[in-house]
C-alpha positions in Angstrom: 0.8 4.6 7.6 2.6 1.8 5.7 2.3 2.0 1.9 3.3 -0.7 -0.6 3.7 0.2 -4.2 3.9 -2.7 -6.7 5.6 -2.0 -10.0 6.8 -3.8 -13.1 9.9 -3.3 -15.2 9.0 -3.6 -18.9 10.9 -3.2 -22.2 10.8 0.3 -23.8 9.0 -0.6 -27.0 9.5 2.9 -28.4 13.1 1.8 -29.0 12.0 -0.8 -31.5 12.4 0.1 -35.2 10.0 -1.1 -37.8 12.3 -3.9 -38.8 12.5 -5.1 -35.2 8.8 -5.9 -35.1 9.4 -9.5 -36.2 6.8 -12.0 -34.8 8.0 -15.5 -34.1 6.0 -18.7 -34.3 4.3 -18.0 -30.9 3.3 -14.4 -32.0 6.0 -12.8 -29.8 8.5 -10.1 -30.5 12.1 -10.3 -29.3 12.6 -7.6 -26.6 15.6 -8.9 -24.6 18.0 -6.4 -26.3 15.8 -3.4 -25.5 16.5 -1.1 -22.6 14.1 -1.6 -19.7 11.9 1.0 -18.0 9.3 1.3 -15.3 5.8 0.6 -16.6 4.3 4.1 -17.1 1.2 3.5 -14.8 3.5 2.1 -12.1 5.8 5.1 -12.4 2.9 7.3 -11.7 2.0 5.1 -8.7 5.6 5.4 -7.3 5.5 9.2 -7.7 2.1 9.5 -6.1 3.3 7.5 -3.1 6.3 9.9 -2.7 3.9 12.9 -2.9 1.8 11.3 -0.2 4.7 10.7 2.1 6.6 14.0 1.9 3.8 16.3 3.2 3.0 13.7 5.8 6.6 13.9 7.1 6.4 17.6 7.4 3.2 17.3 9.4 4.7 14.8 11.7 2.8 11.8 10.2 4.9 8.7 9.8 4.6 7.2 6.3 6.7 4.2 5.5 7.1 3.4 1.8 7.9 0.0 0.4 8.4 -1.0 -3.3 7.8 -4.5 -4.6 8.4 -6.1 -8.0 8.3 -9.6 -9.4 11.3 -9.7 -11.7 14.8 -11.0 -12.3 18.0 -9.3 -11.0 17.8 -6.7 -13.8 15.3 -4.8 -11.6 17.8 -4.3 -8.8 19.1 -1.0 -10.1 15.5 0.4 -10.2 14.9 -0.8 -6.6 18.1 0.9 -5.5 17.1 4.1 -7.1 13.7 3.9 -5.3 15.6 3.5 -2.0 17.6 6.6 -2.9 14.3 8.5 -3.4 13.1 7.6 0.1 11.5 4.2 -0.1 12.4 2.4 3.2 12.1 -1.0 1.7 12.7 -2.4 -1.8 11.9 -6.0 -2.3 12.1 -8.3 -5.4 10.3 -11.6 -5.7 12.1 -14.0 -8.1 10.0 -16.4 -10.1 10.9 -18.8 -12.9 7.3 -18.8 -14.2 6.1 -17.0 -17.3 4.1 -14.2 -15.8 3.4 -11.8 -18.8 -0.1 -13.3 -19.2 -0.7 -14.6 -15.6 -2.3 -11.8 -13.6 -3.8 -14.2 -11.1 -0.4 -15.7 -10.3 1.1 -12.2 -9.9 -1.8 -11.2 -7.6 -1.3 -14.3 -5.5 2.4 -13.5 -5.0 1.6 -9.9 -4.1 -1.2 -11.0 -1.6 1.2 -13.6 -0.1 3.8 -10.9 0.5 1.2 -8.6 2.0 -0.1 -11.3 4.3 3.4 -12.3 5.4 4.3 -8.6 6.2 0.9 -8.0 7.8 1.4 -4.3 8.3 0.3 -2.5 5.1 -2.5 0.0 5.0 -2.4 1.0 1.3 -1.5 -1.0 -1.7 -0.8 1.2 -4.8 -0.5 -0.5 -8.2 -0.5 0.8 -11.8 -3.9 -0.1 -13.4 -2.2 -2.2 -16.1 1.2 -2.9 -17.6 2.8 -4.3 -20.7 3.2 -6.9 -22.2 -0.1 -8.4 -20.9 -2.1 -5.2 -20.5 -4.9 -7.1 -18.9 -5.7 -4.5 -16.1 -6.7 -7.4 -13.8 -3.8 -7.5 -11.2 -5.1 -4.7 -8.8 -8.6 -6.1 -8.8 -7.5 -9.7 -8.3 -5.1 -8.5 -5.5 -8.0 -6.7 -3.8 -10.2 -9.7 -4.1 -7.6 -12.0 -2.5 -7.1 -9.5 0.3 -10.8 -8.8 0.6 -10.1 -5.1 0.5 -12.0 -2.4 -1.4 -10.3 -1.3 -4.7 -10.5 2.2 -6.3 -9.5 2.3 -10.0 -8.4 5.2 -12.3 -6.7 7.0 -9.3 -5.1 10.3 -10.2 -4.2 11.8 -6.7 -3.7 10.6 -3.1 -3.6 12.9 -0.1 -3.5 12.5 3.7 -6.7 13.4 5.6 -6.3 15.1 9.0 -8.5 12.4 10.6 -6.0 9.7 9.7 -7.8 8.6 6.5 -6.8 9.0 2.9 -8.3 11.4 0.3 -8.4 9.7 -3.1 -9.2 11.3 -6.4 -10.1 9.2 -9.3 -11.8 9.4 -12.7 -15.3 8.1 -13.2 -18.0 8.3 -16.0 -19.4 11.4 -14.4 -16.0 13.1 -14.1 -13.5 13.4 -11.3 -14.6 11.9 -7.9 -12.9 12.5 -4.6 -13.4 10.1 -1.8 -12.2 10.0 1.8 -11.4 6.4 2.7 -10.4 4.5 5.7 -7.5 2.0 5.0 -6.9 -0.7 4.1 -7.5 -0.3 0.4 -6.0 -1.1 -3.0 -5.6 1.8 -5.3 -5.1 1.3 -9.1 -3.4 4.3 -10.6 -4.5 5.5 -14.0 -3.7 8.6 -16.0 -2.3 10.7 -13.2 -1.1 14.2 -14.0 2.2 13.5 -12.2 3.4 10.6 -14.3 7.2 11.0 -14.2 9.2 9.7 -11.3 11.6 12.2 -9.7 15.3 11.7 -10.0 17.4 10.8 -6.9 20.5 12.8 -6.0 23.9 11.5 -6.8 24.8 11.3 -3.1 21.7 9.2 -2.4 22.5 6.9 -5.3 26.0 6.3 -4.0 24.8 5.6 -0.5 22.5 2.8 -1.8 24.9 1.4 -4.4 26.5 -1.2 -2.2 23.3 -2.1 -0.2 22.0 -5.4 -1.3 18.3 -5.8 -2.5 16.1 -8.1 -0.5 15.2 -11.0 -2.7 12.6 -13.7 -2.0 11.9 -16.8 -4.1 8.3 -17.1 -5.1 8.1 -20.6 -3.6 9.2 -19.2 -0.2 6.7 -16.4 -0.1 4.0 -18.8 -1.3 4.6 -21.2 1.6 4.3 -18.2 4.0 0.6 -17.7 3.0 -0.9 -21.2 2.7 -4.5 -20.1 2.8 -4.3 -18.4 -0.6 -5.7 -20.3 -3.7 -3.4 -22.5 -5.7 -1.7 -21.0 -8.7 -3.6 -21.7 -12.0 -2.4 -24.9 -13.5 -1.8 -23.5 -17.0 1.1 -23.0 -19.3 1.4 -20.5 -22.0 2.2 -22.4 -25.2 1.3 -20.0 -28.0 -0.2 -16.6 -28.8 -2.4 -16.1 -31.8 -3.7 -13.0 -33.4 -7.5 -12.6 -33.2 -8.8 -11.3 -36.6 -12.0 -9.2 -36.2 -12.8 -8.5 -39.8 -16.3 -7.5 -40.9 -17.8 -7.6 -44.3 -18.3 -4.3 -46.1 -20.0 -3.0 -49.2 -19.6 0.3 -51.1 -22.9 2.0 -51.9 -22.8 3.8 -55.2 -24.9 6.8 -55.8 -24.9 10.2 -57.5 -25.1 12.1 -54.2 -25.6 11.6 -50.4 -29.5 11.6 -50.5 -29.5 8.9 -53.2 -27.0 6.8 -51.2 -29.1 7.2 -48.0 -32.2 6.0 -49.9 -30.4 2.9 -51.2 -29.0 2.2 -47.7 -32.5 2.4 -46.2 -34.5 0.4 -48.8 -31.8 -2.3 -49.5 -30.6 -2.9 -45.9 -32.1 -1.0 -43.0 -35.8 -1.3 -43.9 -35.9 -5.1 -43.6 -33.7 -5.0 -40.4 -35.9 -2.4 -38.7 -39.1 -4.4 -39.6 -37.8 -7.3 -37.6 -37.3 -5.3 -34.4 
């Protein structure tokens, strides 16, 4: 089974002090000086893929893991660490576009890479990531690939019949499904949320190995049947104020306040229903 995990490297906003939260004219906060980290949902996805592959290897099932990110060269160290952990492939797509609020463009690049490789059975993605936090990328990727998508995934296991057992959260509680790939899995609040640490020996072995880098224009040309990227440019962000009017009801006690609330406000509103 060939598994692709897509992840994003984001600024660790917990390192910002109160004085650092200075919003500029486009409603953005400067984060370039902050240490980067793997987006938490994506970190869970990367760890779940390792937990899927290791038991499979013991059972004689071949599971190849690939990691993909759309980022600048600052993500290379993370990709090398993933190779040290057992990911056979670590690929970075380089793009000059502003992608923080462009889930459709990100999904198009992921789908283009998948179609170009043409050998993945499972695509695992964190359900959402900062700074955009739109939770659309896994769903849009599944739509472009015309694959089913399971959201809020918390566990992934191999099934003896060659399928995959997926546990996810739903309104009625925890649901476990046995699915036949291909499929897109959007990882939510998984119990194993921290990525394991590679050994020093494995890190040294990967230190000098270059990271495979693909320009977004190149990967886009390799999949011409995908829709065009949205012709939009982010110019400005504005805060949406959702204020509501309020009124304090004065009364000697709770029953008196309830009576005033009913006769002055609720009675007329209920009569119109």
